[in-house]
N, C-alpha and C positions, 0 to 999 in steps of 0.2 A: 563587535557589535558588543551587546551585552549578551552576556547568557541568564535564560532566562529560563532553563530545566537543566538539571544537572545531577547526574545520579553518581558515585564511587564505590567499585569493586561490589555492587551490589547485587544479594545472594539472598534468594529464598527455598529452604529447604525442609520436605514436608517428607517425615521419614528418611528414607535413603534416596529420596526424588529430588535432582536440581530444579522447581519449578523454574528459576532466574540465577543463570550460577557468571556469576565475578562482570556485570553488566555495567561499562561506561558509555553513558552518554550525553551530550553536550550539545544544547538546541540554543541558536539564539533569536534577538527577540525578531519579529515577525518572519522567522521561518516556519514551513510548512515541512513536519517532518513524518514521511513515512512509515510508520512502524508495521515490516511486514515478516510474516510467518504461517507458517501451517495452524490450523488447530493442534492447543496443545504446545505450542511454542514456547509461552509465558510471555505475549502480549499482555492477557488481561491480569496477571499478577503483576506485572511492572507498572502498570497504571492505577491498578488497589493502592501500591506500596509508594506512589507518589500522590494518592489522595488520604493516605493515612489508614485504610481501611484492612488493611492488614500487615503487622509489622516484618522489616524484613528482620531474617537468622542474622544476616550481618552487611556491614556495608552502611553508605546513606543517601539517601534523595534530598534535594533542593529545590526552591519554585523562588524565583526572584533571590538567589540568594539568602534564601534564608532556610535551615533546615528543617524537615519535619519527623518530629517527634510528638510522646504527649503533650499534650494542651497548645500544641500550634492550630489552636484551630482558626486564628484570622488571617491565615495563609491563602485559604481558601477563599476568602472575599473576591480575588480577581481571579480564579478560577470555574470553568463551565466543564459538564462533564457529561458522557455516555458512557455506562457501564455493563455490559451487558444487555440484558431488556431494559430499554425504561418503562418505569410503572407511573403509571398514572391512577387518580382517582375516577375511579370507570365511572361511578353515577353523576359527575360531575362532568358540564361541556369543554371545549376544549376554551375558550374565554374565559370558566372559570378557575381551570387548573393553573392559567398562566397568572391569572390574577392573585391566586394564589402564593405562585413562588413570584411576584413581584412582591408581594409585604415580606417575605420571606428573604428574599435579599436585599429588603430596606432600600428598592428604588421609590424615587419617590412621584417619577414622573409616570404619570395612569398612562398615559401615549405609547408608552414601551408595548404595549399588548397588540394595541393596534400596529406599531411595528412591525412585530416579529410574527403575526399573525400576518402580516401583507407579504413580509421575506420569506416566509415557508409557503404560500398562495394555500392559505386556510382557510379563507375566507368564507368560503362556501359552506364549510361545518363548524363554524365558529360557535353555533349553538347548540350542537350534536351531540349526546353523550359519550363520552371517551370509547364505552365499555361496544358502542355501534360501527366505531372507525374500522376502515380497511388497517391491515398492518402493513400498509404503508406511507396512512394519513398519522397512527396512531405512533408509527419512528418518528415523523413531521414534525407533532408536536416533542418527542424525548429530543431532537435539537434545537425547537423555539426555547424549551424549559433551560438549558444547557448555556441557549446567546443571551436571552430575553437581559443580561442583566451589564452586556457588551463587558465581556471578560476581558482581560489580558492577556491570560492560556486559558486552551481549550485542550481537554484531555477526551476524544474520542475513540470508543472501543466499539470499529464496524459501525459505523453511522448511518450507512449504507446499507446494511441489511432491508431488505422487504421491500424497497422504493424500485419503482418501475422507472426505466432507464431515462425517461425526462425528469423523474424528483433527482437521480441520482447528479444528471449536469448541474440542476438550480442547486443542491449542495456544494455542489464541484464550485460554483462560481461563489457562491457565496462565503465558503472559505479563503480564496482567491481572496475575492473583496475586503474579507477583514483584517486578511495578511499585509496585503498590499497599501489599504487606504486607514486603515486604524491601528496598524503595527501588533495583531491579537498575534500570539505564539500558537502555534496547534501542534499537537500530536496525533495522530493519528493510525489506526491497526486496521490492518485489514491483511486476509491471505490472496488478496489480488492484485499481482503486482501491474497490470493491464489499470484498473481502475486508478489503482495510487500515483500510478507514471504521470497521469495529466494533470492534476494536482501537485506533488510534492518539490520541493527546492531540494530538499536531499534523506535521504533512502538507507534503512537500514534492517537487516535480513538476520530476524534471528531464530536461530531453533537449537533444539535442548537445551533450551534457557541461556545459550549462549550468544552472542553478537557474533554473527559471522563475516558479514561484510555492511560496509560502508560506501552508496554512491552520491554522486552528485546527479541530482536530477538532471542536469541540463545536460551532463554524458551521457544517459545511460543508456542510449541509443547505437552511442561507439563502441560499446562493450559487448555488442550482439556479435556471436560469428556468421560469417558469410557464407559462402560454399556454393559451386558452381554442379550444378546440374548437369549432365549431359546423356544421351539415347541415341541410339543409332541401330540399323541390321548388324554389322557387325560389332557388338559390345567387346570382347575379347579382342578383336582387331583393334581398336578403338585405345583400348586401357595399355595395350601392349607397346604403339608407337608413343602413346603420352607418357608411356615409364621411361620407353627407352629417349624421350625427349628430356626428361629429367624432372616430370611433373610425378608428386605422390598423389595415385587415383586409387581409388576403391570403391567397393558396391556401397550402393546405398541399403542401410537396415530394410531385411525384407517386411512390411506390411503382408496384412488377408486380402490387403486388396491388389498388390503389384505380384505377378508369378515371378517377372522376370525384371527386380527391381534396376534403378538407372544406376550411372559411374557418378562420384564426385568425386571435387576438385576443391581441395583448401587452402592452394596455395594465392597468397596476395596478389602476384603478375594477373594469373589468370582470372583471378577473379574482378581486377580491376580493368582486364581487357579483353571480353571474351570474347571477342571480335576474331583477333588471333587466333583463340582455340582452335575455331570453326574455319580460320583460312588454310589454317596447319593441318584439321581435319580434310577437309574437302583435297589439298592438295598432295596428302597421304594416300588419298583413294577411301575416304574413309568417312560421310560428308556424313554429321550429325540429324537426326529427325527431332532432338531436345537440346537446347540449349537456354540456361536461363541460371540467375543469382538468384540465391534465398536466401533471407536473414531469417536467423535463428526467432522464434517468439518469443513475448515478454516470459509467458506460463515456462516454456522451456530453459529458458536464461535461469529463473528464478528458482527452476528443480534443480539445474547443471551446477547452480552454484550453494545449494545445497550439501550437494551429491560431493562435489568436490572439497565439501569442507566435512568430510566424512559422516553427514546425514544419512541416516537411514529413510528411505521413501516408503518403504512397505508398512 
């Protein structure tokens, strides 16, 4: 498959701060790459370097095999983007703003304005001045401007900011449609793994400017930790007999809501067959009052990956 977006040892330093540190990305045609990181991780800086808005301290970036550098203006004809806040002409209407973008992009088909207004559900607001739009509809307009020329590449920096749940779902469906049916390559940044996981074919986690983890989106669920949670009237007795049977039993981290936290078992055999644990405890005279398998949520997985790779979450 054709490599559409590539960075090689991409680095950007401000003073003594490495905003992006030796970043290597390889994104294929039709892929939706979720670029995940906390605020300040280096996502926006990377996208700005891909757009030629800032110059790398070292390293290179390529779009469709063409190196980005001075004078390489034509590279971005096939690129749509949102970087930080999507700006528009506030005194003009949605339709007028999109008509300006159509002309600037050199799109001859005037129907593209109607097409993108329908795609982004902006029909009821097409004659409304941008300064009177809600935050969500202003964001929809920004996405419309990025997509109106049907680009081969989309670079989207937190594109769902301000959208309501319905709007997020609509944008998600639109991106999947563009990738699957038109071969559009999408790099979408976010700090929300649960949101990214619903659309991305591959996910890269960036922290402190470094790419610390790449995951196949289809395999993400398999990466989440599972634990067997146990409780009963005599927890110490339960812990003792389970430990003697060879299980690694610990006490769940105490929370404000739990004066007497339950037990945890991470042994795969116990997680895969909790009914055997229940039978064992009943036969030992310690019937459980709680027995359930919990899966790590996506937010905790994201934070765990950062922590395991030396990231400071404070």
